[in-house]
N, C-alpha and C positions, 0 to 999 in steps of 0.2 A: 504494500500500500504506500502511496506517496505521502510524504510529510509536507503538509501545507503550513507555511509560516507567514504570519502577518508582521510586516516591518514598519515601524514608526520612526520617522526622522524629523526632529524639530530643534536641531542644534543651533541654528542661526535664524535665517529669514525665509526658509521654505517650510511649509507644512506639507510633508510628503509621507504617503502611506501606500504600501504595495502588498500584494500577496504573491509569494514565490513557492513553487513546488520543487522539493528535493534540491534546493540550493541553486538551481539553474534556470528553471522554466518560469518566466514571468507570466502570471495570470492577470495581473493588473499592476499599474504603476501611476498613481495620481499625485500631481504636484501642484500646490497652490503657492505661486511665487508672490513675494512682497516687493519685487524690484521697483514697480511704479510707486509704491508707497514711500520707499526710502530714497528714491532718486532725487526728490526735491531737497533732501538734506545732504546729498553727496556722499552718503554712507549709511550703514545700518544703525538705527537708533534702538538700543536694547529694549527699552520699555515699550516702544511702539511695536516692536517685533513680538514680544511675549503676549501683548494684548490681542494682536491679530491671530496668533496661534490659537488662542482661546476661541475666537470667532470661527476659525476655519476648520478646526480639528474634527468636529462631528460630521459636517458635510463631506469632508475629504474621506473620512473613514467609511461612511455609507457608500460613497461612490466607488471606493477601492474594493469593497466586498462585493457590491452589486456587479461591477464589471468583471470580476474574477470568475463569475459563474458559480460561486460557492455561497453557502450560508455561513453565518457566524459559527454554527454548531459543527461545521466541517473543518474548522481551524484546529491545528494540533499544537501550535506554539505561538506565543506572542513575543516579539522582539522589539527592542527600543534602544535608541542612542541614549547613553547616560553620561557621556563626556567624550572628548572635550567640547566646549562650546559656551554659549551665553547661558548663564544660570537661569534666568527667567524663561528662556525659550526651552531649555532642556527639561525643566520641571513640568511644563505643561504636557509634553509627550510622555514623560515617565509616569505621571499620575494617571493619564489615560490608559497606558499599558497595564498598570497595576490593577485598575478597575476592571478592565476586560479580562485579564488573567484570572482574577478572583471570581468574577461572575461566571466564567465558563469552566473554571476548575482545571485550567491547562497551564503548562509551565511558562514561566517568564524568564527571558534571557536578555541581559544587558549587553550592549555591543559598544565597543570603542569606535567612535566616528571615523578615525583614521584607518582602522582595520576594515571598516565597511567600505571605504573608498577602494581599497585593494581588491575586495571581493566583487566589486562591480565588474571586474575582468572575468569572473566566472559566469557572468550573464552575457558575455560578449560573443558574437559570431564572426568577429573579424580577425582571428588569428591568421598570420601570414601563410600558414600551411593550407588554408582554405577549408579546414575542417568545420563541420557544423557543430555549434555549441561546444567548443573545445574546453577541456579541463586542463589548465596550466600545470597541475600536478602530474599529469600523464605526458603532456607534450607542450613544452619541452622538458618539464621536470624541474625539480628543485636542485640547487638554490635559485631563487629569482631575485634580480636586482630591481628594487622598487623606488620610484620617485613619486612622492606625494607632494603635489604643489597646489596650494589653495590660498584663500584669503587670509588664513590664520597660520598656515604651516608650509614649510618647504623642507622636507625630510628625505634622506636617503636611508633605506632599510634593506637589509638582506633577509629575505624570507626563506628560511631553511626547512619549512614544513608548515602545515596548517597550524596557526596559532603560535608559531616559533619565529621570532623576529630579533634582529640585531640592529640597533640604531647606530649608523656609521657616520652620518653627517646631518647637519641641520643649519637653519639660518641663525645668524648671531644678532640679527636686528629685524628688519621688515621681512615678512613673508612675500613670496612672489606676487600673489594676488593683491596684497596690500600695496606693494610697490606700483603695480599697474594702476590701481585706483588713484594713488597720489600723483602719478605721472599724468594721468588723464585730467586731473584737476588743474595741474600746472598748464596743460595745453588747452584748457577750456572745453574739454570733452565731457561726455556724460558719465553716468554711473550705471552699472559697474564698468571699471576702467578697461579691463582686459578685452572684452568684445569691442569696445569703442576704438581702442588703439589698433586692434587687428583690422577693423573695418576701414579706418582712414589710411592705414599703411599698406593695404592690399595692393599688390602689383608695383609697389614703389621700391626702386633701388636707391636707397638713401645716400645722399652725398655727404652726410654727417657721420661721425663715429663717436660713440661714448665709451668711457673706460670699462674694463672688465675687472671685477674683484675676484681674483683667483684664490686668495687666502692661503698662499704658500702651497704646501703639499697636502693640506687637509682636504676632507670632503665636505667642509662647511661652506655656507653661502653668506654673502653680505650684499644687500641691495640698497642700503640707505645712501651710500656714496654715489651710486649711479643716479639715484633720484636727485641728489644735490647737484650733480654735474648737469643734469637736464635743466634744472631750475636756472643755473648760471647761464647756460647756453640760450635758454628762452629769454632771459633778461638781456643778454648781449644782442640778440636779434630783434629786440623791441616788441615782443609779443606778450611779455609778462612784466608787471601786472597788467591785466586786460584794460584797466581804465587809463593806462598811459600808452596804449598801442595806437600809434599814428599811421600805421600801414593800412593799405586797402584790403578788402576781404579776400581777393584772389591771392595776393602776396602772403597774407596771413595763413590762408589755407595751405599754400605750398610749403611754408615753413613748418606748419603743424604736421603735415604728412611726413616730411623728412625727419623731423625730430621723433615722431611716433615710431617710424620705421627703425631709426637708430636705437631707440630705447628697447623696442621689442627684440632686435637682433642681439643686443647686449645681454639680456636675460636669457634668451634662447641659447646663445653661445655657451654661457657658463653652465646652465642646467644640463644641457645635452653632453658637454664635455665631462662634467663631474659624474654623470650617470655611466658614461662609457668607461671612465677610469675605474669606478667602483666595480662594474661588471667584470672587467678584465682582472683586477686585483684579486677578487674573491671567486673567480672562475664560475660565474653565474651561467646558467643554461638558457636564460631568457630574461627579458626586461618587461616590467609592468610600469605603465605611466598612469597615474591616478590623480584625482582631485580636480577642482574646477578649472585650474590653469591648464590641465591636460586637454581641455577642449580647444585650446589655441592651435589653429591650423599650422602655423609656422613651427611650433614646437613639435607637433606630431610628425610633420614632414622631415624635420632635421634629425630627430632621433631615429626614425625609420631609415633615413639615408645613411646615417653613420654606423648603425648597428649590424654586425655580422651575425647576430643572434636573432631568434624570433622576438618580435615586439608585440606585446599584448596591450592594446589601448581600447578602452570601452568607447562606444559611440558617445558623442558629446552630451546627449541627454542623461547618460549614466555617469558622466564625469562630475557634473554638478550634484548637489545634495538630492538624494532620493531614497525612498523607503525600500526599494528592491535590493540595494546593496546591503542594507542592514539585515534584511531577511536572509540573503545569500550567506552572509557571514555567520549569522545565528545558526544556520543549518549545520555547519561544521562544529560549532560549539556544542550544539545539541547532541551530535553524534559522539562527541568526546565525553558526554555525560555532564556537561556544565549546566547548572540551573541557578537561578537567583531568587531569593525570597522577597516578600513584600517590604522588607526593611531596606532594600536597595535604594541608595540615594544618588543624587547627581554628583559628578566630579568634573567641574569646569576645566580643570587643568590635567585631566587624565592623560598620562603618557602612553606611548607604544614603543616597545623594544627597550 
């Protein structure tokens, strides 16, 4: 009999719930985004996010179960993100999961949000070998070199088996997604910054070059200096601050395109090079690219181009926060016998590896 798992994800500003069968097959995947709500502020406002989760959770739950073709009584496990993330957002999803688990009398499993991002790859059909619904544990096998790049994290982990991780590198300041957001703000672009920078720089061969922070021989990252260099370049070219910009709209747009392209190339260059270095050093059998920044087309393209190993990248909708990745991860936890009681609490700083 298949194991049907409900996954709830509310770590930041998406209310996302999905039903996944046996850790791979998505029966539903419903996401209520708050992007439009937060874009007016240029970033996520925690209190606004948590209040919106309260409003969206029940309708999203009903839609996720209805569109799965199952009934609530057909669910075998309830899974939920309990960290890392925004405290107010996390607690709404966790409390809902506890209530459902208690009322149905079925197991509750808490999932690390970062580990969930990795397991989005188990829902992927795009492995380079062309296999349908590939399982990375079988092809290409362990260990796997994982880059998790998102608004809150930029981590390099070696996945040596299900639930077995070694943290080998991380950002020392801004996460990649946070750097994209701040760069977009400097350039007068919208929120979230990553998609905006990708949009305006598409097809541009930038005439500008920003520095790369290689951090010596380490596998760590640093993006704050690149952001500062962008700010100084924008000031030198007269487009920042915006209220002092005396250039015409066409000239401004051209400068923005060039600077956006240069910024994107700087981040892509460092992230792809560090991932290749890690994979070679630790003799990985494949690469996994995960997290919201993994939706960036230029990053996906460059890592696929550079890697002699199979590259496993979820489709963009599964790179950003979603409930399916939480359910996919919980399946493997459930198979290992992990369960969590109703005393489970949120952990906004929960580490992985």
